[in-house]
LUMFIPA-659149 format. One record per atom (N, C-alpha, C): x, y, z. Coordinates in steps of 0.001 Angstrom, whole numbers, padded with zeros to 6 digits. Example, Ala and Ser with C-alpha at 12.3 -4.5 7.8 and 13.67 -1.06 7.14 Angstrom:
<sites>
(site (013190, -005690, 007800))
(site (012300, -004500, 007800))
(site (013200, -003300, 007800))
(site (012850, -002250, 007080))
(site (013670, -001060, 007140))
(site (012900, 000030, 007870))
</sites>
This chain:
<sites>
(site (314074, 019751, 169286))
(site (314226, 020092, 167872))
(site (314012, 021598, 167683))
(site (314960, 022245, 167011))
(site (314873, 023673, 166724))
(site (314423, 023849, 165278))
(site (313298, 024571, 165102))
(site (312695, 024725, 163779))
(site (312578, 026209, 163452))
(site (312964, 026577, 162251))
(site (312826, 027943, 161758))
(site (311753, 027962, 160686))
(site (310799, 028901, 160804))
(site (309663, 028955, 159887))
(site (309533, 030350, 159296))
(site (309350, 030436, 157983))
(site (308956, 031690, 157345))
(site (307483, 031579, 156953))
(site (306840, 032732, 156754))
(site (305408, 032699, 156448))
(site (304597, 032184, 157616))
(site (305087, 032446, 158822))
(site (304499, 031842, 160027))
(site (303153, 032435, 160408))
(site (302765, 033581, 159822))
(site (301461, 034165, 160144))
(site (300397, 033809, 159111))
(site (300775, 033069, 158087))
(site (299812, 032645, 157089))
(site (298966, 031482, 157572))
(site (298054, 031040, 156730))
(site (297127, 029962, 157086))
(site (297881, 028699, 157485))
(site (298801, 028255, 156643))
(site (299544, 027027, 156925))
(site (300567, 027257, 158031))
(site (301293, 028374, 157943))
(site (302348, 028647, 158907))
(site (301844, 028739, 160333))
(site (300714, 029393, 160539))
(site (300147, 029522, 161881))
(site (299828, 028151, 162475))
(site (299163, 027321, 161674))
(site (298789, 025991, 162153))
(site (300015, 025116, 162370))
(site (301009, 025221, 161491))
(site (302211, 024407, 161630))
(site (302991, 024780, 162887))
(site (303179, 026076, 163116))
(site (303929, 026506, 164303))
(site (303263, 026021, 165589))
(site (301946, 026137, 165645))
(site (301222, 025691, 166836))
(site (301371, 024186, 167035))
(site (301270, 023432, 165952))
(site (301389, 021982, 166060))
(site (302793, 021565, 166480))
(site (303805, 022211, 165923))
(site (305184, 021895, 166296))
(site (305449, 022208, 167763))
(site (304918, 023342, 168236))
(site (305098, 023692, 169651))
(site (304434, 022660, 170551))
(site (303258, 022200, 170159))
(site (302569, 021186, 170950))
(site (303370, 019888, 171016))
(site (304162, 019650, 169983))
(site (305016, 018459, 169958))
(site (306295, 018651, 170766))
(site (306507, 019862, 171281))
(site (307694, 020125, 172078))
(site (308851, 020752, 171324))
(site (308648, 021115, 170055))
(site (309711, 021749, 169272))
(site (309898, 023197, 169703))
(site (311098, 023698, 169547))
(site (311392, 025109, 169785))
(site (311295, 025809, 168431))
(site (310266, 026641, 168269))
(site (309953, 027232, 166967))
(site (310385, 028690, 166918))
(site (311166, 029023, 165897))
(site (311597, 030388, 165645))
(site (310949, 030866, 164350))
(site (310727, 032186, 164261))
(site (310031, 032747, 163109))
(site (310868, 033840, 162464))
(site (311000, 033786, 161141))
(site (311605, 034888, 160405))
(site (310519, 035914, 160110))
(site (310758, 037178, 160476))
(site (309753, 038232, 160309))
(site (310368, 039422, 159588))
(site (309527, 040197, 158898))
(site (310000, 041332, 158104))
(site (309917, 042664, 158857))
(site (309657, 042620, 160145))
(site (309613, 043826, 160979))
(site (310614, 043641, 162113))
(site (310779, 044675, 162891))
(site (311674, 044544, 164040))
(site (311124, 043491, 164994))
(site (311914, 042518, 165370))
(site (311426, 041470, 166280))
(site (310861, 042062, 167569))
(site (309638, 041649, 167904))
(site (308971, 042173, 169094))
(site (308762, 041099, 170153))
(site (309010, 039855, 169779))
(site (308792, 038748, 170699))
(site (310023, 037847, 170693))
(site (310074, 036988, 171685))
(site (311134, 035983, 171714))
(site (310983, 035052, 170520))
(site (312082, 034517, 170062))
(site (312093, 033548, 168964))
(site (311687, 034180, 167627))
(site (311869, 035479, 167485))
(site (311665, 036145, 166204))
(site (313008, 036622, 165665))
(site (313210, 036453, 164367))
(site (314462, 036822, 163706))
(site (314124, 037700, 162507))
(site (314813, 038815, 162379))
(site (314525, 039749, 161286))
(site (315169, 039300, 159975))
(site (314405, 039512, 158896))
(site (314987, 039409, 157555))
(site (314219, 040314, 156611))
(site (314834, 040669, 155506))
(site (314195, 041486, 154477))
(site (314653, 040968, 153120))
(site (313926, 039999, 152564))
(site (314356, 039403, 151295))
(site (314474, 040416, 150157))
(site (313598, 041423, 150151))
(site (313640, 042409, 149078))
(site (314947, 043180, 149088))
(site (315535, 043357, 150272))
(site (316806, 044069, 150410))
(site (317979, 043115, 150572))
(site (317726, 041817, 150422))
(site (318764, 040792, 150545))
(site (319406, 040810, 151936))
(site (318572, 041038, 152952))
(site (319078, 041137, 154320))
(site (318685, 039913, 155149))
(site (319672, 039193, 155582))
(site (319489, 038093, 156523))
(site (320858, 037755, 157107))
(site (321002, 037969, 158400))
(site (322260, 037714, 159083))
(site (322563, 036211, 159048))
(site (323675, 035809, 158432))
(site (323984, 034369, 158355))
(site (324007, 033689, 159722))
(site (324480, 034393, 160750))
(site (324554, 033784, 162079))
(site (323178, 033465, 162642))
(site (322164, 034200, 162184))
(site (320820, 034023, 162747))
(site (320157, 032727, 162302))
(site (320658, 032110, 161225))
(site (320042, 030869, 160738))
(site (320959, 029669, 160975))
(site (321954, 029845, 161812))
(site (322901, 028766, 162107))
(site (322353, 027868, 163210))
(site (322476, 026569, 163032))
(site (322193, 025637, 164111))
(site (320769, 025138, 164207))
(site (319941, 025373, 163178))
(site (318577, 024843, 163211))
(site (318554, 023412, 162686))
(site (317664, 022610, 163237))
(site (317491, 021240, 162763))
(site (316653, 021186, 161490))
(site (315642, 022042, 161441))
(site (314680, 022052, 160335))
(site (314375, 023491, 159961))
(site (314261, 023753, 158667))
(site (313795, 025045, 158185))
(site (312603, 024806, 157253))
(site (311489, 025490, 157525))
(site (310291, 025384, 156698))
(site (309989, 026764, 156130))
(site (310025, 026872, 154823))
(site (309890, 028161, 154138))
(site (308543, 028238, 153429))
(site (307643, 029080, 153968))
(site (306282, 029180, 153441))
(site (305937, 030589, 152955))
(site (306900, 031516, 152969))
(site (306612, 032910, 152664))
(site (306343, 033117, 151171))
(site (305504, 034111, 150880))
(site (305215, 034480, 149496))
(site (303941, 035284, 149417))
(site (303900, 036248, 148505))
(site (302702, 037077, 148328))
(site (301523, 036209, 147908))
(site (300337, 036506, 148466))
(site (299142, 035717, 148175))
(site (298765, 035762, 146703))
(site (298514, 034592, 146130))
(site (298172, 034512, 144709))
(site (296861, 035241, 144408))
(site (295878, 035076, 145290))
(site (294553, 035617, 145005))
(site (294177, 036843, 145815))
(site (295157, 037489, 146454))
(site (294848, 038624, 147328))
(site (294450, 039882, 146553))
(site (294988, 040043, 145341))
(site (294727, 041237, 144543))
(site (294578, 040846, 143078))
(site (293914, 041713, 142316))
(site (293847, 041503, 140871))
(site (295259, 041540, 140286))
(site (295450, 040781, 139222))
(site (296767, 040704, 138613))
(site (296991, 041819, 137599))
(site (298139, 042442, 137694))
(site (298663, 043292, 136630))
(site (300158, 042992, 136578))
(site (300903, 043685, 135752))
(site (302324, 043382, 135621))
(site (303057, 043532, 136951))
(site (302706, 044570, 137699))
(site (303363, 044794, 138989))
(site (303060, 043676, 139978))
(site (301798, 043255, 140020))
(site (301423, 042191, 140954))
(site (302064, 040864, 140563))
(site (302138, 040580, 139276))
(site (302804, 039354, 138838))
(site (304269, 039351, 139267))
(site (304924, 040492, 139114))
(site (306315, 040589, 139517))
(site (306457, 040378, 141024))
(site (305520, 040924, 141801))
(site (305562, 040755, 143252))
(site (305383, 039294, 143637))
(site (304448, 038602, 142972))
(site (304213, 037179, 143250))
(site (305474, 036364, 142967))
(site (306118, 036650, 141843))
(site (307334, 035925, 141483))
(site (308486, 036262, 142417))
(site (308755, 037553, 142583))
(site (309922, 037972, 143368))
(site (309811, 037570, 144832))
(site (308587, 037645, 145394))
(site (308426, 037320, 146812))
(site (308774, 035868, 147096))
(site (308662, 035016, 146088))
(site (308996, 033606, 146264))
(site (310455, 033318, 145900))
(site (310853, 033782, 144747))
(site (312188, 033430, 144265))
(site (313277, 034117, 145085))
(site (313134, 035423, 145313))
(site (314173, 036157, 146046))
(site (314311, 035648, 147473))
(site (313186, 035412, 148145))
(site (313251, 034955, 149535))
(site (313836, 033550, 149626))
(site (313461, 032683, 148675))
(site (313977, 031309, 148686))
(site (315469, 031283, 148403))
(site (315889, 032066, 147428))
(site (317312, 032097, 147090))
(site (318147, 032637, 148246))
(site (317666, 033714, 148882))
(site (318382, 034285, 150017))
(site (318501, 033278, 151148))
(site (317399, 032641, 151491))
(site (317417, 031688, 152593))
(site (318292, 030486, 152268))
(site (318190, 029976, 151044))
(site (319005, 028824, 150646))
(site (320497, 029157, 150711))
(site (320851, 030343, 150282))
(site (322263, 030741, 150323))
(site (322774, 030859, 151751))
(site (321966, 031475, 152629))
(site (322399, 031616, 154013))
(site (322510, 030254, 154701))
(site (321593, 029357, 154414))
(site (321668, 028020, 155010))
(site (322892, 027270, 154509))
(site (323227, 027471, 153255))
(site (324398, 026791, 152698))
(site (325692, 027267, 153351))
(site (325670, 028496, 153894))
(site (326850, 029083, 154535))
(site (326929, 028766, 156027))
(site (325875, 028199, 156592))
(site (325834, 027958, 158039))
(site (326894, 026941, 158453))
(site (327486, 027169, 159609))
(site (328472, 026208, 160112))
(site (327796, 024921, 160558))
(site (326572, 025058, 161096))
(site (325750, 023887, 161424))
(site (324482, 023990, 160585))
(site (324416, 023196, 159544))
(site (323320, 023281, 158579))
(site (322125, 022438, 159034))
(site (320929, 022806, 158610))
(site (319764, 021993, 158977))
(site (319794, 020638, 158286))
(site (319138, 019680, 158902))
(site (319033, 018352, 158290))
(site (318094, 018380, 157097))
(site (317090, 019272, 157148))
(site (316108, 019329, 156070))
(site (315636, 020757, 155868))
(site (315452, 021117, 154616))
(site (314908, 022405, 154203))
(site (313644, 022116, 153406))
(site (312487, 022435, 154000))
(site (311199, 022224, 153333))
(site (310745, 023558, 152761))
(site (310676, 023630, 151446))
(site (310401, 024891, 150768))
(site (309055, 024835, 150057))
(site (308282, 025898, 150216))
(site (306968, 025964, 149599))
(site (307016, 025832, 148091))
(site (305955, 025268, 147546))
(site (305776, 025145, 146106))
(site (304278, 024966, 145879))
(site (303879, 024636, 144665))
(site (302440, 024555, 144387))
(site (302163, 023642, 143204))
(site (300942, 023126, 143165))
(site (300550, 022263, 142052))
(site (300336, 023064, 140772))
(site (300484, 024387, 140842))
(site (300479, 025193, 139634))
(site (301564, 024758, 138664))
(site (302546, 024016, 139141))
(site (303600, 023443, 138297))
(site (303012, 022694, 137113))
(site (301888, 021990, 137333))
(site (301338, 021093, 136321))
(site (300406, 021800, 135339))
(site (299955, 023005, 135679))
(site (299014, 023709, 134819))
(site (297670, 023013, 134777))
(site (296900, 023296, 133736))
(site (295568, 022721, 133568))
(site (295632, 021625, 132512))
(site (295202, 020428, 132891))
(site (295258, 019318, 131941))
(site (294203, 018282, 132295))
(site (293861, 017449, 131319))
(site (292774, 016487, 131504))
(site (293229, 015231, 132235))
(site (294464, 014798, 132005))
(site (294924, 013539, 132575))
(site (295480, 013730, 133974))
(site (295385, 012695, 134821))
(site (295972, 012774, 136160))
(site (297487, 012965, 136088))
(site (298041, 013582, 137126))
(site (299485, 013825, 137176))
(site (300029, 013435, 138554))
(site (301329, 013160, 138593))
(site (302035, 012969, 139857))
(site (303404, 013631, 139746))
(site (304274, 013357, 140701))
(site (305564, 014051, 140734))
(site (306467, 013742, 139544))
(site (306163, 012680, 138805))
(site (306959, 012345, 137624))
(site (306486, 013074, 136369))
(site (305377, 013797, 136473))
(site (304815, 014482, 135317))
(site (305602, 015738, 134969))
(site (305582, 016085, 133704))
(site (306265, 017277, 133220))
(site (305469, 018530, 133609))
(site (306114, 019689, 133622))
(site (305391, 020932, 133916))
(site (304415, 021281, 132804))
(site (303584, 022272, 133063))
(site (302578, 022701, 132101))
(site (303220, 023006, 130751))
(site (302549, 022599, 129685))
(site (303041, 022871, 128339))
(site (301843, 023212, 127440))
(site (301801, 024428, 126885))
(site (302782, 025498, 127078))
(site (302712, 026036, 128504))
(site (303813, 026613, 128979))
(site (303816, 027117, 130361))
(site (302881, 028296, 130530))
(site (302267, 028396, 131713))
(site (301494, 029589, 132050))
(site (302240, 030332, 133156))
(site (301674, 031435, 133613))
(site (302379, 032263, 134589))
(site (302707, 031492, 135858))
(site (301734, 030772, 136430))
(site (301984, 030096, 137700))
(site (302973, 028942, 137562))
(site (302942, 028229, 136449))
(site (303921, 027154, 136277))
(site (305329, 027731, 136165))
(site (305468, 028873, 135526))
(site (306777, 029520, 135440))
(site (307251, 029983, 136819))
(site (306303, 030489, 137629))
(site (306647, 030897, 138990))
(site (307151, 029693, 139784))
(site (306429, 028582, 139709))
(site (306801, 027410, 140503))
(site (308159, 026853, 140076))
(site (308415, 026808, 138790))
(site (309700, 026305, 138310))
(site (310842, 027163, 138860))
(site (310698, 028485, 138758))
(site (311736, 029391, 139275))
(site (311859, 029281, 140787))
(site (310751, 029121, 141461))
(site (310687, 028995, 142919))
(site (311479, 027772, 143378))
(site (311247, 026643, 142715))
(site (311942, 025420, 143102))
(site (313426, 025491, 142757))
(site (313758, 026101, 141654))
(site (315168, 026224, 141272))
(site (315941, 027111, 142246))
(site (315235, 027994, 142952))
(site (315896, 028942, 143860))
(site (316478, 028276, 145100))
(site (316191, 027004, 145334))
(site (316759, 026291, 146489))
(site (318124, 025671, 146177))
(site (318649, 025917, 144992))
(site (319844, 025208, 144520))
(site (321024, 025299, 145493))
(site (321239, 026472, 146089))
(site (322388, 026624, 146989))
(site (322307, 025653, 148165))
(site (321114, 025471, 148698))
(site (320937, 024528, 149807))
(site (321178, 023093, 149352))
(site (320666, 022745, 148199))
(site (320859, 021394, 147672))
(site (322339, 021131, 147421))
(site (323021, 022100, 146814))
(site (324447, 021938, 146527))
(site (325268, 021788, 147807))
(site (324758, 022342, 148907))
(site (325456, 022246, 150193))
(site (325157, 020935, 150915))
(site (324362, 020068, 150289))
(site (324072, 018766, 150875))
(site (322894, 018745, 151824))
(site (322101, 019815, 151853))
(site (320918, 019862, 152718))
(site (319762, 019148, 152005))
(site (319152, 018213, 152695))
(site (317979, 017540, 152108))
(site (316887, 018585, 151899))
(site (316484, 018745, 150652))
(site (315544, 019811, 150296))
(site (314283, 019213, 149688))
(site (313138, 019632, 150196))
(site (311842, 019133, 149744))
(site (311014, 020299, 149221))
(site (310434, 020128, 148051))
(site (309532, 021137, 147483))
(site (308093, 020640, 147668))
(site (307350, 021285, 148545))
(site (305990, 020823, 148842))
(site (304999, 021488, 147874))
(site (304617, 020724, 146858))
(site (303664, 021207, 145850))
(site (302251, 021079, 146420))
(site (301812, 022161, 147038))
(site (300556, 022147, 147787))
(site (299375, 022474, 146882))
(site (298259, 021773, 147125))
(site (297028, 022034, 146396))
(site (296169, 023061, 147117))
(site (294864, 023001, 146907))
(site (293914, 023922, 147544))
(site (293730, 023479, 148996))
(site (294176, 024321, 149923))
(site (294108, 023977, 151344))
(site (292749, 024394, 151897))
(site (292031, 023429, 152449))
(site (290686, 023686, 152969))
(site (290727, 023901, 154478))
(site (290221, 025058, 154908))
(site (290152, 025399, 156333))
(site (289062, 026439, 156504))
(site (288389, 026416, 157645))
(site (287310, 027384, 157846))
(site (287835, 028772, 158167))
(site (289102, 028880, 158603))
(site (289638, 030175, 159009))
(site (290352, 030917, 157890))
(site (290392, 030356, 156690))
(site (291050, 031059, 155610))
(site (291080, 030233, 154341))
(site (291590, 030837, 153273))
(site (291698, 030122, 152012))
(site (290387, 030042, 151268))
(site (290327, 029139, 150286))
(site (289181, 029040, 149383))
(site (287883, 028696, 150111))
(site (287956, 027740, 151049))
(site (286738, 027314, 151739))
(site (286118, 028445, 152543))
(site (286930, 029223, 153217))
(site (286406, 030339, 154013))
(site (285631, 031324, 153148))
(site (286089, 031525, 151911))
(site (285395, 032442, 151002))
(site (284064, 031871, 150521))
(site (283970, 030540, 150475))
(site (282740, 029901, 150008))
(site (281662, 029822, 151086))
(site (282063, 029862, 152354))
(site (281122, 029540, 153424))
(site (279942, 030500, 153512))
(site (280190, 031818, 153407))
(site (279100, 032764, 153582))
(site (277983, 032566, 152568))
(site (278265, 032560, 151254))
(site (277153, 032356, 150317))
(site (276457, 031015, 150503))
(site (277203, 029977, 150870))
(site (276565, 028682, 151077))
(site (275666, 028715, 152304))
(site (276120, 029350, 153370))
(site (275296, 029425, 154566))
(site (274052, 030268, 154348))
(site (274139, 031208, 153411))
(site (272976, 032030, 153071))
(site (272045, 031330, 152084))
(site (272437, 030145, 151639))
(site (271600, 029386, 150726))
(site (271729, 029785, 149281))
(site (272785, 030528, 148933))
(site (272958, 030959, 147541))
(site (274264, 030408, 146954))
(site (274781, 029353, 147562))
(site (275996, 028748, 147036))
(site (275698, 027877, 145835))
(site (276709, 027681, 145022))
(site (276524, 026836, 143848))
(site (277829, 026621, 143119))
(site (277755, 025807, 142078))
(site (278967, 025490, 141332))
(site (279452, 026707, 140551))
(site (280744, 026685, 140216))
(site (281364, 027768, 139484))
(site (281449, 027385, 138013))
(site (280819, 028163, 137172))
(site (280776, 027832, 135759))
(site (280086, 026500, 135556))
(site (280658, 025647, 134721))
(site (280067, 024330, 134462))
(site (280293, 023354, 135612))
(site (281201, 023700, 136521))
(site (281452, 022835, 137675))
(site (282304, 021628, 137375))
(site (282900, 021581, 136177))
(site (283658, 020395, 135779))
(site (285160, 020541, 135994))
(site (285587, 021642, 136606))
(site (287006, 021839, 136896))
(site (287425, 020926, 138040))
(site (288540, 020202, 137844))
(site (289051, 019333, 138904))
(site (289847, 020152, 139908))
(site (289501, 020011, 141189))
(site (290201, 020686, 142273))
(site (290962, 019648, 143087))
(site (292272, 019829, 143174))
(site (293112, 018961, 144003))
(site (293312, 019659, 145344))
(site (292725, 019121, 146360))
(site (292577, 019779, 147651))
(site (293298, 018983, 148741))
(site (293450, 019610, 149898))
(site (293951, 018939, 151093))
(site (293438, 019713, 152298))
(site (293064, 019027, 153345))
(site (292635, 019725, 154559))
(site (293859, 020345, 155223))
(site (293638, 021435, 155932))
(site (294735, 022077, 156651))
(site (295373, 021108, 157635))
(site (294563, 020313, 158281))
(site (295076, 019336, 159249))
(site (296050, 018367, 158582))
(site (295684, 017835, 157414))
(site (296563, 016902, 156728))
(site (297766, 017611, 156112))
(site (297606, 018865, 155722))
(site (298753, 019639, 155228))
(site (299839, 019740, 156299))
(site (299429, 020089, 157501))
(site (300384, 020201, 158606))
(site (300986, 018836, 158938))
(site (300159, 017824, 158977))
(site (300647, 016474, 159262))
(site (301643, 016011, 158198))
(site (301377, 016361, 156943))
(site (302265, 015955, 155854))
(site (303619, 016652, 155965))
(site (303619, 017932, 156303))
(site (304890, 018653, 156471))
(site (305701, 018021, 157601))
(site (305043, 017714, 158700))
(site (305744, 017077, 159819))
(site (306250, 015677, 159429))
(site (305487, 014980, 158616))
(site (305904, 013668, 158106))
(site (307193, 013807, 157286))
(site (307273, 014854, 156485))
(site (308444, 015055, 155631))
(site (309685, 015434, 156437))
(site (309483, 016014, 157605))
(site (310618, 016295, 158483))
(site (311287, 014994, 158908))
(site (310481, 013966, 159137))
(site (310977, 012715, 159713))
(site (311270, 011624, 158694))
(site (310896, 011818, 157426))
(site (311093, 010777, 156414))
(site (312017, 011302, 155310))
(site (312905, 010464, 154810))
(site (313998, 010921, 153941))
(site (313610, 011160, 152485))
(site (312573, 011943, 152269))
(site (312217, 012325, 150912))
(site (312916, 013628, 150557))
(site (313142, 013841, 149274))
(site (313660, 015104, 148794))
(site (313117, 015363, 147404))
(site (313239, 016606, 146945))
(site (312662, 016972, 145662))
(site (311178, 017244, 145795))
(site (310445, 017192, 144685))
(site (309021, 017528, 144725))
(site (308174, 016464, 145399))
(site (307253, 016919, 146252))
(site (306269, 016034, 146893))
(site (304921, 016739, 146832))
(site (303941, 016094, 146212))
(site (302605, 016685, 146113))
(site (301880, 016577, 147446))
(site (301395, 017716, 147928))
(site (300578, 017739, 149133))
(site (299134, 017994, 148729))
(site (298477, 016904, 148365))
(site (297069, 016921, 147988))
(site (296442, 015632, 148492))
(site (295145, 015667, 148757))
(site (294451, 014438, 149123))
(site (294461, 013492, 147926))
(site (294335, 012188, 148164))
(site (294382, 011224, 147053))
(site (293113, 011183, 146225))
(site (292129, 012030, 146563))
(site (290837, 012006, 145866))
(site (290453, 013404, 145391))
(site (291055, 013888, 144298))
(site (290616, 015180, 143753))
(site (289147, 015099, 143352))
(site (288465, 016237, 143389))
(site (287039, 016272, 143055))
(site (286766, 017421, 142090))
(site (285672, 017323, 141366))
(site (285270, 018444, 140536))
(site (284639, 019515, 141422))
(site (284610, 020720, 140919))
(site (283969, 021802, 141655))
(site (282507, 021463, 141950))
(site (281852, 020810, 141013))
(site (280454, 020424, 141220))
(site (280323, 019440, 142386))
(site (281245, 018481, 142484))
(site (281211, 017511, 143571))
(site (281470, 018184, 144907))
(site (282453, 019086, 144952))
(site (282727, 019805, 146195))
(site (281527, 020661, 146591))
(site (280899, 021287, 145610))
(site (279725, 022113, 145885))
(site (278618, 021296, 146534))
(site (278332, 020134, 145977))
(site (277291, 019273, 146538))
(site (277653, 018796, 147941))
(site (278930, 018440, 148131))
(site (279376, 017970, 149437))
(site (279250, 019071, 150484))
(site (279638, 020295, 150120))
(site (279553, 021405, 151069))
(site (278100, 021725, 151392))
(site (277246, 021706, 150395))
(site (275820, 021937, 150641))
(site (275220, 020882, 151552))
(site (275644, 019638, 151359))
(site (275130, 018550, 152193))
(site (275568, 018720, 153642))
(site (276849, 019039, 153845))
(site (277360, 019205, 155205))
(site (276684, 020376, 155908))
(site (276466, 021473, 155172))
(site (275844, 022663, 155758))
(site (274317, 022604, 155733))
(site (273778, 021592, 155051))
(site (272326, 021435, 154894))
(site (271724, 022683, 154241))
(site (272332, 023044, 153121))
(site (271876, 024191, 152336))
(site (271732, 023768, 150878))
(site (270846, 024424, 150140))
(site (270685, 024091, 148718))
(site (271907, 024518, 147917))
(site (272102, 023866, 146787))
(site (273221, 024221, 145901))
(site (272717, 024297, 144460))
(site (271632, 025013, 144277))
(site (270971, 025051, 142963))
(site (271506, 026161, 142062))
(site (272286, 027056, 142620))
(site (272740, 028202, 141838))
(site (274027, 027871, 141072))
(site (274243, 028631, 140024))
(site (275487, 028564, 139260))
(site (276061, 029962, 139171))
(site (277326, 030090, 139489))
(site (278006, 031377, 139347))
(site (278645, 031394, 137963))
(site (278187, 032250, 137060))
(site (278718, 032234, 135695))
(site (280201, 032583, 135666))
(site (280912, 031945, 134770))
(site (282343, 032205, 134674))
(site (282623, 033672, 134340))
(site (281824, 034259, 133466))
(site (282083, 035644, 133073))
(site (281970, 036593, 134270))
(site (281077, 036267, 135219))
(site (280923, 037123, 136397))
(site (282178, 037059, 137274))
(site (282744, 035879, 137401))
(site (283969, 035725, 138186))
(site (285157, 036395, 137500))
(site (285160, 036358, 136165))
(site (286225, 037033, 135423))
(site (286124, 038543, 135562))
(site (284894, 039064, 135613))
(site (284716, 040498, 135841))
(site (285173, 040895, 137247))
(site (284901, 040028, 138215))
(site (285236, 040314, 139602))
(site (286743, 040236, 139859))
(site (287373, 039183, 139347))
(site (288770, 038898, 139677))
(site (289753, 039277, 138578))
(site (289255, 039447, 137378))
(site (290136, 039550, 136224))
(site (290235, 038181, 135569))
(site (290336, 038154, 134250))
(site (290290, 036890, 133518))
(site (291409, 035942, 133914))
(site (292644, 036451, 134003))
(site (293788, 035581, 134296))
(site (293729, 035020, 135715))
(site (293380, 035854, 136678))
(site (293314, 035397, 138064))
(site (292179, 034403, 138250))
(site (291036, 034664, 137655))
(site (289916, 033725, 137758))
(site (290289, 032371, 137176))
(site (290963, 032394, 136033))
(site (291381, 031136, 135402))
(site (292349, 030387, 136299))
(site (293311, 031095, 136886))
(site (294325, 030450, 137713))
(site (293751, 029907, 139011))
(site (292893, 030691, 139663))
(site (292370, 030309, 140975))
(site (291248, 029281, 140895))
(site (290357, 029463, 139927))
(site (289096, 028739, 139954))
(site (288896, 027742, 138817))
(site (289595, 027942, 137701))
(site (289301, 027124, 136525))
(site (290517, 026382, 135976))
(site (291568, 026273, 136777))
(site (292692, 025419, 136410))
(site (292373, 024013, 136886))
(site (292209, 023111, 135949))
(site (291738, 021761, 136254))
(site (292922, 020801, 136356))
(site (293101, 020217, 137539))
(site (294237, 019320, 137744))
(site (293871, 018200, 138699))
(site (294133, 016973, 138272))
(site (293942, 015803, 139128))
(site (295323, 015347, 139593))
(site (295725, 015854, 140757))
(site (297090, 015653, 141240))
(site (297118, 014542, 142282))
(site (297991, 013562, 142059))
(site (298123, 012439, 142992))
(site (299323, 012651, 143912))
(site (299155, 012398, 145213))
(site (300269, 012515, 146170))
(site (301078, 011229, 146213))
(site (301605, 010822, 145082))
(site (302205, 009501, 144940))
(site (303357, 009275, 145910))
(site (304284, 010217, 145986))
(site (305475, 010020, 146822))
(site (305111, 010045, 148308))
(site (304147, 010853, 148662))
(site (303710, 010921, 150051))
(site (303110, 009587, 150480))
(site (302255, 009020, 149637))
(site (301634, 007737, 149952))
(site (302676, 006623, 150005))
(site (303607, 006630, 149068))
(site (304637, 005589, 149035))
(site (305542, 005637, 150269))
(site (305646, 006825, 150887))
(site (306484, 006961, 152085))
(site (305759, 006527, 153352))
(site (304488, 006121, 153219))
(site (303750, 005611, 154371))
(site (302808, 006602, 155023))
(site (302652, 007780, 154427))
(site (301745, 008764, 155024))
(site (300296, 008297, 154870))
(site (299519, 008456, 155937))
(site (298104, 008089, 155937))
(site (297280, 009347, 156178))
(site (296417, 009683, 155252))
(site (295557, 010855, 155385))
(site (294472, 010605, 156427))
(site (294222, 011596, 157257))
(site (293125, 011481, 158221))
(site (291790, 011706, 157545))
(site (291752, 012599, 156541))
(site (290495, 012874, 155831))
(site (290764, 012843, 154326))
(site (290817, 011640, 153741))
(site (291100, 011522, 152314))
(site (289895, 011793, 151412))
(site (288688, 011773, 151991))
(site (287468, 011989, 151216))
(site (286894, 013371, 151524))
(site (286353, 014028, 150513))
(site (285908, 015413, 150670))
(site (284770, 015541, 151684))
(site (283843, 014602, 151715))
(site (282731, 014691, 152667))
(site (283230, 014647, 154104))
(site (284111, 013689, 154393))
(site (284652, 013576, 155741))
(site (285491, 014792, 156102))
(site (286257, 015281, 155136))
(site (287101, 016451, 155390))
(site (286256, 017661, 155755))
(site (285199, 017908, 155005))
(site (284354, 019070, 155276))
(site (283644, 018929, 156614))
(site (283187, 017733, 156941))
(site (282550, 017537, 158249))
(site (283542, 017800, 159373))
(site (284763, 017319, 159215))
(site (285794, 017540, 160233))
(site (286133, 019016, 160363))
(site (286332, 019672, 159244))
(site (286713, 021090, 159253))
(site (285625, 021951, 159883))
(site (284378, 021648, 159552))
(site (283256, 022489, 159996))
(site (282608, 021983, 161279))
(site (283151, 020917, 161865))
(site (282638, 020426, 163139))
(site (281259, 019829, 163045))
(site (280970, 019177, 161916))
(site (279653, 018548, 161721))
(site (279787, 017036, 161905))
(site (278845, 016474, 162627))
(site (278887, 015031, 162898))
(site (278468, 014224, 161676))
(site (277542, 014725, 160933))
(site (277062, 014000, 159749))
(site (276507, 015018, 158781))
(site (276174, 014516, 157602))
(site (275619, 015393, 156580))
(site (274150, 015533, 156697))
</sites>
């Protein structure tokens, strides 16, 4: 199986490429610099550069590229970068795949649970987008629409609406580990924000599952058991055997990150169900937060 991956140096992309190689797949990577290794292909989405011949003949294409949501404080320029890095790259790739003489069987394109916004009731893939729309829901809608050329060409296209990916080597959990290990970890604000999470291991397994199962359209990649920030805080403290008596005030996080970014990253409350994934027969290895954290951090028990 020949697989083409964008965003291959990110948290998910790195783990996915390694797992696919272990399965015997031939993995190629789209990169924005001059190719320095075998199986690297140059592209520049900002300049609309991608040689159509270079994406011909792949069995699977997995598109994970995009500027990090929480890497920098938000201003108008950063918002534009977040939007353009997703929409322009997706549209370019979808168009080139649609022109290929040998098209992939499946195009798995990144997306996010930001589609649903912040709401009190549980949601699944049949739920409407955030209303009124916020910045991230608008980004996700445009991001998913950018695959149209591939869909029109008959390529099975999947939008993986990913939640908070938990891994010790990056993402939200990695940022939490130091204060918790120092014994100063605690809930964020009131701790009542619902976090829809998934372990990195199950994220990779779910993507591979979607390669082999005939789903298309939006698929939520979240564990079936969303938790509140307070519950995750207690679980992490238990696994690390550290106290969790502190509270990080919301205003302090807003000063640190900016009000809009703090709200989007930390205080968007969503109980997202992976309905289509479960219906397709996918079985989570770590569906519960306690087990997931023990597995991720290599702890036998709490």
